[in-house]
C-alpha positions as CSV (number, residue, x, y, z in Angstrom):
1,M,80.0,49.6,-34.1
2,T,80.4,51.5,-30.9
3,F,77.9,53.5,-28.9
4,T,78.0,55.3,-25.6
5,S,74.3,56.2,-24.9
6,L,71.7,53.8,-23.5
7,D,70.1,53.7,-26.9
8,A,70.9,50.3,-28.4
9,P,71.7,49.9,-32.1
10,V,68.7,48.6,-34.0
11,T,69.0,45.9,-36.6
12,S,66.4,46.3,-39.4
13,V,65.9,43.6,-42.0
14,P,63.2,43.4,-44.7
15,Q,60.7,40.8,-43.6
16,E,60.8,38.7,-46.7
17,R,63.0,35.9,-48.0
18,S,65.5,36.5,-50.7
19,I,68.1,34.1,-52.1
20,V,70.9,35.8,-54.0
21,T,73.6,33.1,-54.1
22,A,73.8,29.3,-53.9
23,V,73.0,28.0,-50.4
24,P,75.5,27.9,-48.8
25,G,77.1,30.8,-50.6
26,P,80.9,31.4,-51.1
27,K,81.4,33.3,-47.8
28,S,79.6,30.7,-45.8
29,R,81.6,27.9,-47.5
30,E,84.8,29.8,-46.6
31,L,83.7,30.1,-43.0
32,H,82.8,26.5,-42.9
33,E,86.3,25.5,-43.9
34,R,87.7,27.6,-41.0
35,R,85.2,26.0,-38.7
36,L,86.1,22.4,-39.7
37,A,89.7,23.1,-38.6
38,V,88.9,24.4,-35.1
39,V,85.4,23.3,-33.9
40,S,84.6,19.9,-32.6
41,S,82.8,17.7,-35.1
42,G,80.5,16.8,-32.2
43,V,79.0,20.3,-32.6
44,S,77.1,19.8,-35.8
45,S,74.9,22.3,-37.7
46,T,71.7,21.6,-39.6
47,L,72.6,24.0,-42.4
48,P,76.2,25.4,-42.9
49,V,75.1,28.9,-43.6
50,Y,76.7,31.5,-41.3
51,I,74.3,34.2,-40.0
52,E,75.5,37.8,-39.9
53,K,72.3,39.5,-38.6
54,A,68.7,38.9,-37.8
55,N,65.5,40.7,-37.1
56,G,61.9,39.7,-36.5
57,A,61.4,36.4,-38.3
58,I,64.2,36.7,-40.8
59,L,67.9,35.5,-40.7
60,V,70.5,37.1,-43.0
61,D,73.6,35.1,-43.8
62,V,77.1,36.5,-44.7
63,D,76.3,36.2,-48.4
64,G,73.2,38.4,-48.1
65,N,70.6,35.6,-48.3
66,R,67.5,36.1,-46.3
67,F,65.7,33.1,-44.7
68,I,62.3,32.8,-43.1
69,D,63.1,31.4,-39.7
70,F,60.6,28.7,-38.6
71,G,63.0,27.6,-35.8
72,A,63.8,30.7,-33.7
73,G,66.9,29.1,-32.4
74,I,64.8,26.1,-31.3
75,G,62.2,28.2,-29.6
76,V,64.6,30.9,-28.1
77,T,63.9,34.1,-30.0
78,T,60.1,33.9,-29.3
79,V,59.6,37.6,-29.2
80,G,61.5,38.0,-32.4
81,H,65.2,38.3,-33.4
82,T,66.8,41.5,-32.0
83,E,63.5,42.8,-30.5
84,A,64.2,46.5,-29.9
85,S,63.2,46.6,-26.2
86,V,65.2,43.5,-25.3
87,V,68.3,44.8,-27.1
88,A,67.9,48.2,-25.3
89,A,67.5,46.6,-21.9
90,A,70.6,44.4,-22.4
91,A,72.7,47.2,-23.8
92,G,71.8,49.5,-20.9
93,Q,72.6,46.8,-18.3
94,L,76.0,46.2,-20.0
95,Q,77.0,49.8,-19.2
96,D,76.0,49.5,-15.5
97,V,76.9,46.0,-14.1
98,I,77.8,43.0,-16.2
99,H,78.6,40.6,-13.4
100,T,79.0,40.4,-9.6
101,L,77.7,36.9,-8.8
102,F,74.3,36.9,-7.1
103,T,75.4,34.6,-4.3
104,I,78.2,37.1,-3.3
105,T,76.7,40.5,-3.9
106,P,73.1,40.4,-5.2
107,Y,71.2,42.8,-7.5
108,E,67.6,43.8,-8.2
109,Q,67.4,42.3,-11.7
110,Y,67.6,38.7,-10.4
111,V,64.8,39.5,-7.8
112,R,62.6,41.1,-10.5
113,V,62.8,38.0,-12.7
114,A,61.9,35.8,-9.8
115,E,58.9,38.0,-9.1
116,L,57.7,37.8,-12.7
117,L,58.1,34.0,-12.7
118,A,56.1,33.7,-9.5
119,E,53.4,35.8,-11.1
120,H,53.2,34.0,-14.4
121,T,53.9,30.3,-13.7
122,P,50.7,28.2,-13.0
123,G,49.5,27.8,-9.5
124,D,48.1,30.3,-6.9
125,W,50.5,29.8,-4.0
126,A,53.8,31.2,-2.7
127,K,56.6,30.5,-5.1
128,K,60.3,30.9,-5.2
129,S,62.9,30.5,-8.0
130,V,66.6,29.8,-8.6
131,L,68.1,31.2,-11.8
132,V,70.6,29.2,-13.8
133,N,72.1,29.2,-17.3
134,S,70.5,26.6,-19.5
135,G,67.5,24.3,-19.8
136,A,69.6,21.2,-18.9
137,E,70.9,23.0,-15.8
138,A,67.3,23.8,-14.8
139,V,66.4,20.1,-15.2
140,E,69.3,19.1,-13.0
141,N,68.4,21.6,-10.3
142,G,64.7,20.7,-10.4
143,V,65.6,17.0,-9.8
144,K,68.1,17.9,-7.1
145,I,65.5,20.0,-5.3
146,A,62.8,17.4,-5.5
147,R,65.2,14.7,-4.1
148,K,66.1,17.0,-1.2
149,Y,62.5,17.8,-0.4
150,T,61.2,14.2,-0.6
151,G,64.2,12.4,0.6
152,R,63.7,9.9,-2.2
153,R,66.0,8.7,-4.9
154,A,64.1,7.8,-8.1
155,V,63.3,10.1,-11.1
156,A,60.6,9.3,-13.6
157,V,60.3,10.7,-17.1
158,L,58.0,9.9,-20.1
159,D,58.7,8.1,-23.3
160,H,59.8,10.3,-26.2
161,A,61.1,12.9,-23.7
162,Y,64.1,15.1,-24.3
163,H,65.7,17.0,-21.4
164,G,69.3,17.9,-22.3
165,R,72.9,16.8,-22.8
166,T,74.3,16.8,-19.3
167,N,75.0,13.5,-17.5
168,L,71.7,13.3,-15.7
169,T,69.6,14.7,-18.6
170,M,71.2,12.2,-21.1
171,A,69.8,9.4,-18.9
172,M,66.4,11.2,-18.9
173,N,66.2,11.4,-22.7
174,Y,64.2,8.7,-24.5
175,K,66.5,8.7,-27.5
176,A,70.2,7.7,-27.0
177,M,71.6,8.6,-30.4
178,P,73.1,11.1,-30.7
179,Y,72.7,12.6,-27.3
180,A,74.1,9.8,-25.1
181,T,75.8,7.2,-27.3
182,G,79.3,6.5,-26.1
183,F,79.1,9.0,-23.2
184,G,78.3,6.6,-20.4
185,P,78.1,5.5,-17.7
186,L,74.9,7.5,-17.3
187,A,73.2,8.5,-14.1
188,G,71.1,5.9,-12.4
189,D,67.7,5.8,-10.8
190,V,66.0,7.2,-13.9
191,Y,62.9,5.4,-15.1
192,H,61.1,5.8,-18.4
193,A,57.3,5.4,-18.2
194,P,54.8,5.1,-21.1
195,S,53.4,8.5,-22.2
196,S,50.3,9.7,-24.0
197,Y,50.7,9.7,-27.8
198,P,47.1,9.7,-29.1
199,Y,48.0,9.5,-32.8
200,H,49.6,6.1,-32.2
201,D,48.2,4.6,-29.0
202,G,44.6,5.6,-29.4
203,L,44.1,5.9,-25.6
204,N,42.0,8.6,-24.0
205,G,43.5,10.7,-21.2
206,A,42.2,8.5,-18.3
207,E,43.4,5.3,-20.0
208,A,46.9,6.7,-20.8
209,A,47.3,8.0,-17.3
210,A,46.3,4.7,-15.8
211,R,48.9,3.0,-17.9
212,T,51.6,5.5,-16.8
213,T,50.8,5.4,-13.1
214,T,50.4,1.6,-13.0
215,W,53.8,1.3,-14.6
216,L,55.3,3.6,-12.1
217,E,53.8,1.8,-9.2
218,K,54.9,-1.6,-10.4
219,V,58.4,-0.8,-11.8
220,V,59.6,2.0,-9.5
221,G,57.3,2.1,-6.5
222,A,55.6,5.4,-5.5
223,S,57.3,5.5,-2.1
224,D,60.8,5.7,-3.8
225,L,59.9,8.2,-6.4
226,A,61.1,11.8,-5.9
227,C,59.7,13.4,-9.0
228,L,57.9,12.9,-12.3
229,V,59.3,15.2,-15.0
230,V,56.9,15.9,-17.9
231,E,56.9,18.1,-21.0
232,P,53.3,19.3,-21.2
233,I,53.8,19.3,-25.0
234,Q,56.9,17.3,-25.9
235,G,59.5,19.1,-27.9
236,E,62.3,17.1,-29.5
237,G,60.0,14.0,-29.2
238,G,57.7,15.4,-31.9
239,F,55.3,18.0,-30.3
240,M,53.1,15.3,-28.9
241,V,50.0,16.8,-27.3
242,P,48.7,14.5,-24.6
243,A,45.1,13.3,-24.6
244,D,42.6,15.5,-22.6
245,G,42.7,14.7,-18.9
246,Y,46.1,12.9,-19.0
247,L,48.2,15.5,-17.3
248,P,45.7,16.4,-14.5
249,A,45.4,12.7,-13.8
250,L,49.2,12.4,-13.4
251,Q,49.1,15.5,-11.1
252,E,46.4,13.9,-8.9
253,W,48.4,10.7,-8.6
254,C,51.6,12.6,-7.8
255,T,49.9,14.7,-5.1
256,A,48.3,11.6,-3.5
257,N,51.7,9.8,-3.4
258,G,54.0,12.7,-2.3
259,V,55.7,12.8,-5.7
260,V,56.9,16.2,-7.0
261,L,55.5,16.9,-10.4
262,I,57.9,18.9,-12.5
263,A,56.8,20.5,-15.8
264,D,59.7,20.9,-18.3
265,E,58.4,24.1,-20.1
266,I,61.8,24.9,-21.5
267,Q,60.5,24.8,-25.1
268,S,56.8,25.2,-24.5
269,G,56.9,28.1,-22.1
270,M,57.2,31.9,-22.3
271,A,54.1,32.6,-24.5
272,R,55.2,30.0,-27.1
273,T,51.7,28.3,-27.1
274,G,49.4,31.3,-26.8
275,R,49.7,31.0,-23.0
276,Y,52.6,31.9,-20.8
277,Y,53.0,28.2,-20.1
278,A,51.6,25.2,-22.0
279,S,50.5,23.7,-18.7
280,E,47.6,26.2,-18.7
281,H,46.1,24.5,-21.7
282,F,45.6,21.3,-19.7
283,G,44.6,22.7,-16.3
284,L,48.0,21.5,-15.0
285,E,49.5,23.3,-11.9
286,P,52.9,21.7,-11.5
287,D,54.9,21.7,-8.2
288,L,57.9,22.9,-10.1
289,V,58.2,24.6,-13.5
290,L,61.4,24.8,-15.6
291,T,61.9,27.8,-17.8
292,A,64.7,28.5,-20.3
293,K,65.0,29.2,-24.1
294,G,62.6,32.1,-24.7
295,I,62.9,33.8,-21.3
296,A,65.7,36.2,-22.2
297,G,65.2,36.7,-25.9
298,G,68.4,34.9,-26.9
299,L,70.6,35.5,-23.9
300,P,71.5,32.5,-21.7
301,L,69.1,32.2,-18.7
302,A,67.0,29.5,-17.2
303,A,65.0,29.0,-14.0
304,V,63.4,26.5,-11.6
305,T,60.2,28.0,-10.1
306,G,58.0,26.3,-7.6
307,R,56.2,25.9,-4.3
308,A,58.1,27.9,-1.7
309,E,58.3,25.0,0.7
310,I,59.8,22.7,-2.0
311,M,62.3,25.4,-3.2
312,D,63.4,26.1,0.4
313,A,64.3,22.5,1.0
314,A,67.8,23.1,-0.3
315,Q,70.3,24.2,2.3
316,P,72.0,27.7,1.9
317,G,74.7,27.4,-0.7
318,G,73.2,24.3,-2.2
319,L,71.9,26.1,-5.3
320,G,73.5,28.7,-7.6
321,G,76.4,29.0,-9.9
322,T,78.9,31.5,-11.2
323,F,76.8,32.9,-14.1
324,G,73.3,31.9,-13.1
325,G,71.0,34.9,-13.2
326,N,73.6,37.2,-14.9
327,P,72.4,40.8,-14.7
328,V,72.4,41.4,-18.5
329,A,70.4,38.2,-19.1
330,C,68.0,39.2,-16.3
331,A,67.5,42.7,-17.7
332,A,66.7,41.1,-21.1
333,A,64.3,38.7,-19.4
334,V,62.4,41.6,-17.7
335,A,62.1,43.2,-21.2
336,V,60.8,39.9,-22.6
337,F,58.0,39.7,-20.0
338,E,57.1,43.4,-20.7
339,A,57.1,42.8,-24.5
340,I,54.7,39.9,-24.1
341,E,52.3,42.1,-22.3
342,D,52.9,45.4,-24.2
343,N,52.7,43.8,-27.6
344,G,49.9,41.3,-26.9
345,L,52.0,38.4,-27.8
346,L,49.8,35.7,-26.3
347,A,47.2,36.7,-28.9
348,E,49.9,36.5,-31.6
349,G,50.5,32.9,-30.6
350,E,46.8,32.2,-31.1
351,R,46.9,34.0,-34.5
352,I,49.9,31.9,-35.7
353,E,48.2,28.7,-34.6
354,K,45.1,29.6,-36.6
355,T,46.9,30.7,-39.7
356,L,49.5,27.9,-39.7
357,T,47.0,25.1,-38.9
358,A,44.6,26.2,-41.6
359,G,47.4,26.2,-44.2
360,L,48.6,22.8,-43.1
361,E,45.1,21.3,-43.2
362,K,44.9,22.4,-46.9
363,L,48.1,20.6,-47.6
364,A,47.0,17.5,-45.7
365,A,44.0,17.3,-47.9
366,T,46.3,17.0,-50.9
367,Y,49.3,15.0,-49.6
368,D,48.5,11.8,-47.7
369,I,52.0,11.6,-46.2
370,I,50.8,14.2,-43.7
371,G,49.5,11.8,-41.0
372,E,48.7,14.3,-38.2
373,I,48.8,18.1,-37.5
374,R,49.2,18.9,-33.8
375,G,50.4,21.5,-31.4
376,R,49.4,24.8,-29.8
377,G,50.2,28.4,-30.6
378,A,53.5,28.9,-32.4
379,M,54.4,25.3,-31.6
380,I,52.9,23.2,-34.4
381,A,54.1,20.1,-36.1
382,I,53.1,17.6,-38.8
383,E,54.0,13.9,-38.6
384,L,54.9,12.5,-42.0
385,V,54.1,8.8,-42.8
386,Q,54.7,6.6,-45.7
387,P,52.2,7.1,-48.6
388,G,48.9,5.3,-48.0
389,T,49.7,4.4,-44.4
390,G,48.3,7.5,-42.6
391,S,45.2,5.8,-41.3
392,T,46.6,2.2,-41.0
393,T,50.2,1.4,-40.0
394,K,51.3,5.1,-39.8
395,E,54.8,4.0,-40.8
396,P,57.3,6.9,-40.2
397,N,58.6,8.7,-43.2
398,A,61.9,10.3,-42.0
399,A,63.3,10.5,-45.5
400,A,60.5,12.9,-46.5
401,V,61.4,15.3,-43.6
402,T,65.1,15.3,-44.6
403,E,64.3,16.0,-48.2
404,I,61.8,18.8,-47.3
405,T,64.1,20.6,-44.9
406,T,67.1,20.3,-47.3
407,W,65.2,21.6,-50.3
408,A,63.3,24.3,-48.4
409,A,66.6,25.7,-47.1
410,Q,67.7,26.2,-50.7
411,Q,64.6,28.3,-51.3
412,G,65.1,30.4,-48.2
413,V,62.9,28.7,-45.6
414,L,64.3,27.1,-42.5
415,F,62.2,24.2,-41.1
416,L,63.2,21.9,-38.2
417,S,62.9,18.2,-37.9
418,A,61.9,16.4,-34.7
419,G,60.4,13.2,-33.4
420,T,61.8,9.9,-32.0
421,Y,61.8,8.5,-35.5
422,G,62.9,11.7,-37.3
423,N,59.5,12.0,-39.2
424,V,58.1,15.1,-37.7
425,L,58.4,18.6,-39.2
426,R,58.1,21.3,-36.5
427,F,57.2,24.9,-36.8
428,L,58.6,27.2,-34.1
429,P,58.5,30.6,-35.5
430,S,58.9,33.8,-33.5
431,L,55.7,35.6,-32.5
432,A,56.8,38.3,-34.8
433,V,56.2,36.2,-37.9
434,T,53.5,37.7,-40.1
435,D,50.7,35.9,-41.9
436,E,52.4,36.7,-45.2
437,L,55.6,35.0,-44.1
438,I,53.7,32.0,-42.9
439,A,51.9,31.8,-46.3
440,D,55.2,32.1,-48.1
441,G,56.7,29.4,-46.0
442,L,53.8,27.1,-46.6
443,S,54.0,27.7,-50.4
444,V,57.6,26.4,-50.2
445,L,56.4,23.4,-48.2
446,D,53.7,22.8,-50.8
447,A,56.3,22.8,-53.5
448,A,58.5,20.5,-51.5
449,L,55.7,18.0,-50.9
450,A,54.8,18.1,-54.6
451,R,58.4,17.2,-55.5
452,L,58.1,14.2,-53.3
453,S,54.9,13.1,-55.0
């Protein structure tokens, strides 16, 4: 398809699931054979169906099967697949300037994204940003900036964290397999502190925070600690929502000890939880905030945003990169911010939480392998346990998650797994998902749980 005007082509897909072949179908199987010959086996796929187009909350594969997407590219297409205003903004920018490199000859789009980040990240103070390409790159730069500002070496993270696949972020992850196994040596001076996991540890926020900070003082030493990196709601770790008061107590400790508190909002930010940033749910105002995934509607863009005095600690030329803050991605990001406001998407996140949680509570009343329902907005999860252990040992049931995700995909519903022990089923739909699609997806989940019973 070619076009010469600023009007972008619009993809329109019926917002309902429809399975017309086996899954995967013949065209997907053919493509998969081609893939096996040329793509590294280290790049695995959850489901070998090959997507041809997408719109709203629906994916369409090359065989014509339509899937309800409860993953959104792991939280990327938050405003919906091929959202018209985002497509139009990117298409228009493609015809003006694709690339110059901001650190050589800058452009307005980068500046506008930084202005929007300063406006919408938590904290009422002067803020500055650096734009990069990916979540892991944002983490690396956040740590680098914190070290430069404090003059300290050590980095602390929380148990069950996930921060990326680069050398530093592999060391910051809680789980080695598959992200770090065999890829060492890993970066040093990274320390893993106990986190707040109310379903399993039973601690209130003050108790959990005291455990975390005591561990940091004893094992690392506050005077050597450059930063503490936290996910306000942990993503890959299983959508753990910390106990009330936990995060503000960590912030108070960090401020008192000159430690930079970094909120990794890569998965939980950009209206995902019914707020622009999940930190807002907890009264948390981090020194630095990391943004990626949903910021540009599917185009690669990420950011480190924070207190101006911290961000300015880096010497000129110390931050940046060839593609960081690309004009096309920046134009898309501006459109995403505008879509959140114009379409009332924060309220849509609250709607999705209410609808999804109510449906899951009905299922939990029937199936005792649902140990806990947790999350905020369009970031909800259920932790599955062995039958009869939900209120006692809470023994993980990873096999159930595998069976559910596999069978549901055959029916046209894409769920994601998560959790340190692989026993969490997570729901990350776009904010365009309708109540009808949620109900349909939950009906498939109900049937999958019934099969297990």
